MARVEXDO-24900 format. One record per residue (C-alpha): residue number from 1; residue in one letter; chain; x, y, z. Coordinates in nm, 3 decimals. Layout:
<nodes>
{NUM; 'A'; 'A'; {X; Y; Z}}
...
</nodes>
This chain:
<nodes>
{1; 'M'; 'A'; {9.216; 9.744; 9.437}}
{2; 'K'; 'A'; {9.253; 9.387; 9.577}}
{3; 'T'; 'A'; {8.992; 9.312; 9.861}}
{4; 'D'; 'A'; {9.022; 8.997; 10.053}}
{5; 'M'; 'A'; {8.965; 8.883; 10.428}}
{6; 'S'; 'A'; {9.263; 8.829; 10.661}}
{7; 'L'; 'A'; {9.225; 8.624; 10.990}}
{8; 'F'; 'A'; {9.325; 8.710; 11.396}}
{9; 'E'; 'A'; {9.256; 8.471; 11.573}}
{10; 'D'; 'A'; {8.840; 8.439; 11.530}}
{11; 'Y'; 'A'; {8.771; 8.762; 11.387}}
{12; 'Q'; 'A'; {8.827; 8.814; 11.017}}
{13; 'I'; 'A'; {8.967; 9.150; 10.887}}
{14; 'R'; 'A'; {8.857; 9.307; 10.593}}
{15; 'R'; 'A'; {9.168; 9.487; 10.393}}
{16; 'V'; 'A'; {9.226; 9.629; 10.065}}
{17; 'Y'; 'A'; {9.579; 9.630; 9.864}}
{18; 'D'; 'A'; {9.616; 9.910; 9.627}}
{19; 'E'; 'A'; {9.840; 9.762; 9.376}}
{20; 'E'; 'A'; {9.975; 10.145; 9.255}}
{21; 'A'; 'A'; {10.064; 10.301; 9.571}}
{22; 'E'; 'A'; {10.159; 9.925; 9.692}}
{23; 'I'; 'A'; {9.956; 9.981; 10.036}}
{24; 'W'; 'A'; {9.751; 9.756; 10.238}}
{25; 'W'; 'A'; {9.434; 9.950; 10.371}}
{26; 'F'; 'A'; {9.286; 9.751; 10.678}}
{27; 'S'; 'A'; {8.911; 9.832; 10.826}}
{28; 'V'; 'A'; {8.940; 10.056; 11.118}}
{29; 'I'; 'A'; {8.600; 9.908; 11.275}}
{30; 'D'; 'A'; {8.716; 9.537; 11.232}}
{31; 'I'; 'A'; {9.038; 9.650; 11.424}}
{32; 'V'; 'A'; {8.814; 9.815; 11.692}}
{33; 'Q'; 'A'; {8.620; 9.542; 11.735}}
{34; 'V'; 'A'; {8.906; 9.320; 11.785}}
{35; 'L'; 'A'; {9.068; 9.542; 12.027}}
{36; 'T'; 'A'; {8.729; 9.611; 12.230}}
{37; 'Q'; 'A'; {8.621; 9.201; 12.218}}
{38; 'Q'; 'A'; {8.305; 9.280; 12.098}}
{39; 'A'; 'A'; {8.082; 9.005; 11.962}}
{40; 'D'; 'A'; {7.849; 9.264; 11.790}}
{41; 'Y'; 'A'; {7.984; 9.463; 11.497}}
{42; 'K'; 'A'; {7.733; 9.743; 11.552}}
{43; 'A'; 'A'; {7.872; 9.796; 11.920}}
{44; 'A'; 'A'; {8.225; 9.833; 11.757}}
{45; 'R'; 'A'; {8.083; 10.060; 11.513}}
{46; 'N'; 'A'; {7.975; 10.262; 11.780}}
{47; 'Y'; 'A'; {8.287; 10.258; 11.968}}
{48; 'W'; 'A'; {8.456; 10.365; 11.697}}
{49; 'K'; 'A'; {8.174; 10.655; 11.617}}
{50; 'V'; 'A'; {8.254; 10.782; 11.951}}
{51; 'L'; 'A'; {8.649; 10.765; 11.917}}
{52; 'K'; 'A'; {8.649; 10.915; 11.609}}
{53; 'N'; 'A'; {8.449; 11.226; 11.752}}
{54; 'R'; 'A'; {8.690; 11.260; 12.041}}
{55; 'L'; 'A'; {8.986; 11.228; 11.821}}
{56; 'N'; 'A'; {8.857; 11.494; 11.622}}
{57; 'K'; 'A'; {8.839; 11.732; 11.904}}
{58; 'E'; 'A'; {9.163; 11.668; 12.010}}
{59; 'D'; 'A'; {9.278; 11.742; 11.650}}
{60; 'S'; 'A'; {9.447; 11.398; 11.605}}
{61; 'E'; 'A'; {9.603; 11.307; 11.286}}
{62; 'L'; 'A'; {9.507; 10.948; 11.331}}
{63; 'V'; 'A'; {9.125; 11.060; 11.183}}
{64; 'T'; 'A'; {9.291; 11.242; 10.908}}
{65; 'N'; 'A'; {9.462; 10.975; 10.827}}
{66; 'C'; 'A'; {9.194; 10.738; 10.770}}
{67; 'N'; 'A'; {9.035; 10.697; 10.428}}
{68; 'Q'; 'A'; {8.708; 10.552; 10.304}}
{69; 'L'; 'A'; {8.653; 10.225; 10.073}}
{70; 'K'; 'A'; {8.351; 10.049; 9.972}}
{71; 'L'; 'A'; {8.409; 9.706; 10.135}}
{72; 'P'; 'A'; {8.184; 9.410; 10.146}}
{73; 'A'; 'A'; {7.944; 9.380; 10.433}}
{74; 'A'; 'A'; {7.763; 9.050; 10.604}}
{75; 'D'; 'A'; {7.414; 9.135; 10.341}}
{76; 'G'; 'A'; {7.692; 9.081; 10.101}}
{77; 'K'; 'A'; {7.697; 9.448; 9.968}}
{78; 'K'; 'A'; {7.973; 9.676; 9.953}}
{79; 'Y'; 'A'; {7.964; 10.037; 10.184}}
{80; 'L'; 'A'; {8.180; 10.299; 10.239}}
{81; 'T'; 'A'; {8.391; 10.183; 10.555}}
{82; 'D'; 'A'; {8.698; 10.401; 10.734}}
{83; 'V'; 'A'; {9.013; 10.240; 10.659}}
{84; 'A'; 'A'; {9.352; 10.295; 10.739}}
{85; 'T'; 'A'; {9.698; 10.192; 10.679}}
{86; 'A'; 'A'; {9.874; 9.943; 10.908}}
{87; 'E'; 'A'; {10.113; 10.254; 11.018}}
{88; 'T'; 'A'; {9.812; 10.445; 11.120}}
{89; 'L'; 'A'; {9.617; 10.159; 11.279}}
{90; 'L'; 'A'; {9.945; 10.085; 11.509}}
{91; 'R'; 'A'; {9.899; 10.429; 11.663}}
{92; 'L'; 'A'; {9.544; 10.421; 11.734}}
{93; 'V'; 'A'; {9.566; 10.080; 11.884}}
{94; 'Q'; 'A'; {9.722; 10.317; 12.192}}
{95; 'S'; 'A'; {9.387; 10.486; 12.223}}
{96; 'V'; 'A'; {9.193; 10.189; 12.286}}
{97; 'P'; 'A'; {9.286; 10.026; 12.642}}
{98; 'S'; 'A'; {9.262; 9.695; 12.571}}
{99; 'P'; 'A'; {9.441; 9.318; 12.646}}
{100; 'K'; 'A'; {9.445; 9.255; 12.270}}
{101; 'A'; 'A'; {9.662; 9.544; 12.218}}
{102; 'E'; 'A'; {9.994; 9.398; 12.184}}
{103; 'P'; 'A'; {9.870; 9.092; 11.996}}
{104; 'I'; 'A'; {9.710; 9.276; 11.767}}
{105; 'K'; 'A'; {10.038; 9.554; 11.720}}
{106; 'L'; 'A'; {10.252; 9.212; 11.647}}
{107; 'W'; 'A'; {9.964; 9.086; 11.413}}
{108; 'L'; 'A'; {10.015; 9.434; 11.224}}
{109; 'A'; 'A'; {10.372; 9.427; 11.221}}
{110; 'K'; 'A'; {10.407; 9.076; 11.073}}
{111; 'V'; 'A'; {10.164; 9.147; 10.791}}
{112; 'G'; 'A'; {10.384; 9.450; 10.699}}
{113; 'Y'; 'A'; {10.703; 9.232; 10.767}}
{114; 'E'; 'A'; {10.774; 9.121; 10.411}}
{115; 'R'; 'A'; {10.787; 9.433; 10.274}}
{116; 'M'; 'A'; {10.966; 9.584; 10.515}}
{117; 'Q'; 'A'; {11.212; 9.308; 10.406}}
{118; 'E'; 'A'; {11.199; 9.401; 10.076}}
{119; 'M'; 'A'; {11.243; 9.793; 10.159}}
{120; 'A'; 'A'; {11.578; 9.663; 10.292}}
{121; 'D'; 'A'; {11.697; 9.460; 10.064}}
{122; 'P'; 'A'; {11.509; 9.503; 9.700}}
{123; 'A'; 'A'; {11.679; 9.207; 9.533}}
{124; 'M'; 'A'; {11.454; 9.015; 9.800}}
{125; 'S'; 'A'; {11.102; 9.151; 9.597}}
{126; 'L'; 'A'; {11.296; 9.078; 9.287}}
{127; 'N'; 'A'; {11.358; 8.724; 9.347}}
{128; 'R'; 'A'; {11.021; 8.654; 9.521}}
{129; 'A'; 'A'; {10.851; 8.809; 9.171}}
{130; 'R'; 'A'; {11.078; 8.596; 8.934}}
{131; 'E'; 'A'; {11.002; 8.285; 9.119}}
{132; 'T'; 'A'; {10.581; 8.320; 9.118}}
{133; 'W'; 'A'; {10.646; 8.413; 8.772}}
{134; 'Q'; 'A'; {10.856; 8.095; 8.659}}
{135; 'K'; 'A'; {10.637; 7.914; 8.901}}
{136; 'H'; 'A'; {10.326; 8.041; 8.668}}
{137; 'G'; 'A'; {10.491; 7.932; 8.330}}
{138; 'R'; 'A'; {10.636; 8.284; 8.208}}
{139; 'S'; 'A'; {10.959; 8.267; 8.004}}
{140; 'K'; 'A'; {11.298; 8.386; 8.061}}
{141; 'K'; 'A'; {11.247; 8.655; 7.803}}
{142; 'W'; 'A'; {10.880; 8.764; 7.931}}
{143; 'I'; 'A'; {11.010; 8.774; 8.300}}
{144; 'Q'; 'A'; {11.302; 9.031; 8.190}}
{145; 'Q'; 'A'; {11.077; 9.238; 8.004}}
{146; 'R'; 'A'; {10.839; 9.241; 8.309}}
{147; 'M'; 'A'; {11.147; 9.348; 8.566}}
{148; 'T'; 'A'; {11.246; 9.621; 8.327}}
{149; 'G'; 'A'; {10.897; 9.765; 8.269}}
{150; 'Q'; 'A'; {10.880; 9.763; 8.633}}
{151; 'E'; 'A'; {11.217; 9.948; 8.704}}
{152; 'T'; 'A'; {11.073; 10.209; 8.428}}
{153; 'R'; 'A'; {10.732; 10.258; 8.610}}
{154; 'N'; 'A'; {10.931; 10.254; 8.963}}
{155; 'K'; 'A'; {11.116; 10.597; 8.794}}
{156; 'L'; 'A'; {10.820; 10.761; 8.679}}
{157; 'T'; 'A'; {10.642; 10.710; 9.020}}
{158; 'D'; 'A'; {10.945; 10.840; 9.243}}
{159; 'Y'; 'A'; {10.922; 11.165; 8.971}}
{160; 'W'; 'A'; {10.554; 11.203; 9.056}}
{161; 'S'; 'A'; {10.598; 11.168; 9.458}}
{162; 'N'; 'A'; {10.897; 11.392; 9.452}}
{163; 'H'; 'A'; {10.663; 11.672; 9.263}}
{164; 'D'; 'A'; {10.341; 11.694; 9.435}}
{165; 'I'; 'A'; {10.162; 11.341; 9.314}}
{166; 'K'; 'A'; {9.992; 11.176; 9.602}}
{167; 'Q'; 'A'; {10.017; 10.790; 9.596}}
{168; 'G'; 'A'; {9.689; 10.640; 9.537}}
{169; 'E'; 'A'; {9.436; 10.809; 9.313}}
{170; 'E'; 'A'; {9.651; 11.071; 9.172}}
{171; 'F'; 'A'; {9.866; 10.783; 9.072}}
{172; 'A'; 'A'; {9.593; 10.567; 8.921}}
{173; 'I'; 'A'; {9.428; 10.903; 8.737}}
{174; 'L'; 'A'; {9.772; 10.924; 8.551}}
{175; 'T'; 'A'; {9.859; 10.565; 8.475}}
{176; 'N'; 'A'; {9.518; 10.512; 8.340}}
{177; 'I'; 'A'; {9.563; 10.819; 8.103}}
{178; 'I'; 'A'; {9.924; 10.712; 7.993}}
{179; 'H'; 'A'; {9.733; 10.376; 7.927}}
{180; 'Q'; 'A'; {9.463; 10.538; 7.726}}
{181; 'E'; 'A'; {9.668; 10.706; 7.548}}
{182; 'W'; 'A'; {9.887; 10.459; 7.384}}
{183; 'S'; 'A'; {9.669; 10.140; 7.401}}
{184; 'G'; 'A'; {9.295; 10.320; 7.296}}
{185; 'V'; 'A'; {9.146; 10.114; 7.606}}
{186; 'N'; 'A'; {9.142; 10.261; 7.954}}
{187; 'V'; 'A'; {9.320; 10.008; 8.253}}
{188; 'K'; 'A'; {8.976; 9.869; 8.337}}
{189; 'D'; 'A'; {8.863; 9.798; 8.015}}
{190; 'H'; 'A'; {9.183; 9.619; 7.917}}
{191; 'K'; 'A'; {9.164; 9.382; 8.245}}
{192; 'N'; 'A'; {8.807; 9.330; 8.129}}
{193; 'L'; 'A'; {8.935; 9.215; 7.768}}
{194; 'K'; 'A'; {9.174; 8.977; 7.917}}
{195; 'G'; 'A'; {8.899; 8.824; 8.203}}
{196; 'L'; 'A'; {9.091; 8.985; 8.471}}
{197; 'K'; 'A'; {8.914; 9.044; 8.828}}
{198; 'S'; 'A'; {9.158; 9.164; 9.112}}
{199; 'Q'; 'A'; {9.461; 9.029; 8.930}}
{200; 'N'; 'A'; {9.736; 9.288; 8.813}}
{201; 'L'; 'A'; {9.689; 9.355; 8.451}}
{202; 'R'; 'A'; {10.104; 9.381; 8.362}}
{203; 'D'; 'A'; {10.115; 9.012; 8.508}}
{204; 'H'; 'A'; {9.899; 8.887; 8.206}}
{205; 'M'; 'A'; {10.061; 9.157; 7.933}}
{206; 'S'; 'A'; {10.207; 8.996; 7.630}}
{207; 'E'; 'A'; {10.569; 9.104; 7.536}}
{208; 'A'; 'A'; {10.440; 9.362; 7.296}}
{209; 'E'; 'A'; {10.198; 9.510; 7.565}}
{210; 'L'; 'A'; {10.511; 9.538; 7.834}}
{211; 'I'; 'A'; {10.678; 9.701; 7.565}}
{212; 'F'; 'A'; {10.482; 9.958; 7.496}}
{213; 'T'; 'A'; {10.364; 10.018; 7.858}}
{214; 'A'; 'A'; {10.723; 10.089; 7.945}}
{215; 'L'; 'A'; {10.780; 10.313; 7.622}}
{216; 'A'; 'A'; {10.485; 10.530; 7.762}}
{217; 'E'; 'A'; {10.559; 10.572; 8.069}}
{218; 'L'; 'A'; {10.966; 10.636; 7.983}}
{219; 'S'; 'A'; {10.852; 10.896; 7.785}}
{220; 'T'; 'A'; {10.625; 11.036; 8.045}}
{221; 'R'; 'A'; {10.864; 11.065; 8.277}}
{222; 'Q'; 'A'; {11.144; 11.226; 8.035}}
{223; 'I'; 'A'; {10.897; 11.443; 7.901}}
{224; 'A'; 'A'; {10.783; 11.575; 8.254}}
{225; 'Q'; 'A'; {11.170; 11.592; 8.387}}
{226; 'S'; 'A'; {11.255; 11.816; 8.109}}
{227; 'E'; 'A'; {10.942; 12.083; 8.184}}
{228; 'D'; 'A'; {10.957; 12.010; 8.547}}
{229; 'A'; 'A'; {10.613; 11.956; 8.535}}
{230; 'T'; 'A'; {10.456; 11.966; 8.938}}
{231; 'G'; 'A'; {10.120; 11.880; 9.026}}
{232; 'M'; 'A'; {9.858; 11.683; 8.847}}
{233; 'G'; 'A'; {9.760; 11.968; 8.588}}
{234; 'E'; 'A'; {10.107; 11.948; 8.440}}
{235; 'N'; 'A'; {10.160; 11.589; 8.496}}
{236; 'K'; 'A'; {9.847; 11.515; 8.307}}
{237; 'T'; 'A'; {9.994; 11.704; 8.022}}
{238; 'A'; 'A'; {10.307; 11.498; 8.006}}
{239; 'A'; 'A'; {10.105; 11.171; 8.045}}
{240; 'K'; 'A'; {9.901; 11.258; 7.732}}
{241; 'T'; 'A'; {10.219; 11.372; 7.554}}
{242; 'G'; 'A'; {10.425; 11.042; 7.663}}
{243; 'G'; 'A'; {10.148; 10.796; 7.611}}
{244; 'G'; 'A'; {10.111; 10.967; 7.221}}
{245; 'I'; 'A'; {10.433; 10.916; 7.150}}
{246; 'A'; 'A'; {10.408; 10.515; 7.231}}
{247; 'K'; 'A'; {10.053; 10.528; 7.017}}
{248; 'K'; 'A'; {10.250; 10.642; 6.764}}
{249; 'A'; 'A'; {10.496; 10.359; 6.754}}
{250; 'R'; 'A'; {10.199; 10.128; 6.841}}
{251; 'K'; 'A'; {10.010; 10.220; 6.539}}
{252; 'E'; 'A'; {10.357; 10.172; 6.313}}
{253; 'L'; 'A'; {10.393; 9.851; 6.426}}
{254; 'E'; 'A'; {10.042; 9.725; 6.357}}
{255; 'G'; 'A'; {10.000; 9.879; 6.005}}
{256; 'R'; 'A'; {10.345; 9.667; 5.913}}
{257; 'T'; 'A'; {10.230; 9.367; 6.060}}
{258; 'G'; 'A'; {9.862; 9.395; 6.062}}
{259; 'K'; 'A'; {9.845; 9.234; 6.406}}
{260; 'K'; 'A'; {9.666; 9.409; 6.714}}
{261; 'V'; 'A'; {9.914; 9.474; 6.988}}
{262; 'I'; 'A'; {9.601; 9.495; 7.236}}
{263; 'S'; 'A'; {9.511; 9.133; 7.276}}
{264; 'S'; 'A'; {9.284; 8.907; 7.539}}
{265; 'D'; 'A'; {9.548; 8.676; 7.600}}
{266; 'N'; 'A'; {9.656; 8.618; 7.998}}
{267; 'Y'; 'A'; {9.796; 8.350; 8.203}}
{268; 'L'; 'A'; {9.482; 8.269; 8.427}}
{269; 'L'; 'A'; {9.532; 7.897; 8.536}}
{270; 'P'; 'A'; {9.235; 7.680; 8.403}}
{271; 'T'; 'A'; {9.015; 7.697; 8.726}}
{272; 'D'; 'A'; {9.037; 8.107; 8.681}}
{273; 'K'; 'A'; {8.954; 8.071; 8.336}}
{274; 'K'; 'A'; {8.614; 7.844; 8.412}}
{275; 'D'; 'A'; {8.516; 8.105; 8.676}}
{276; 'T'; 'A'; {8.569; 8.400; 8.443}}
{277; 'Q'; 'A'; {8.363; 8.176; 8.162}}
{278; 'K'; 'A'; {8.070; 8.180; 8.429}}
{279; 'V'; 'A'; {8.082; 8.512; 8.497}}
{280; 'K'; 'A'; {8.058; 8.570; 8.110}}
{281; 'N'; 'A'; {7.786; 8.299; 8.046}}
{282; 'K'; 'A'; {7.538; 8.476; 8.347}}
{283; 'S'; 'A'; {7.599; 8.844; 8.182}}
{284; 'S'; 'A'; {7.512; 8.713; 7.834}}
</nodes>
């Protein structure tokens, strides 16, 4: 999950990007604060509390489509906060009489505009990704491997979506099982090893790490397909088996070369590495 602030006029709107599900979650209260033009955050929170109760009584799907994630508050601490996707918020805007309704609709649409473009023309997304990796100094060989791995990943998540696996938390759980199984470390520990914070782990993998990740996910999908795995229970089993196949291959390669596949290598910029070092020094 990657948390940041987005600016609408003079208002800061907190949002979280779910990398696995590829979805932006926005703070509902922040959006309500814009719509109601409340300078006081507490007043906006109370407005949303009353509105949420009314929508619940009306059996509105708007509230059930909301989620709760920890977001930073003014005191620097993180608290569970109601969040929603841009699609849900566009419907919520209709429930709040406000002169800012149309501007906030346009803003939300703009936020998702690039994603809409990419859905209409997937090549656009690939080209943007390739250009970004080239700017960051990745080799042509690495970029090709990264893109091949992403295609393998997409085929697996497509299978999950069609077999009773929910985007977001359930995708993340299965991904972590596969990763733990083949690599011996979970996703969080692998990111910590590389000194990553909000960065995408796969964007900082070595060529070997990318290849074994792809092998584990390819194996998982093919096993799941052969058994028509449906739901979390059956897909967890497929994930462990698929990851185990890549684990055997990793251990055999490490035995032959004497070199570990999992490494602390990353592609962080010098300034990012300095920040990471500061965090390590403080914790030591």
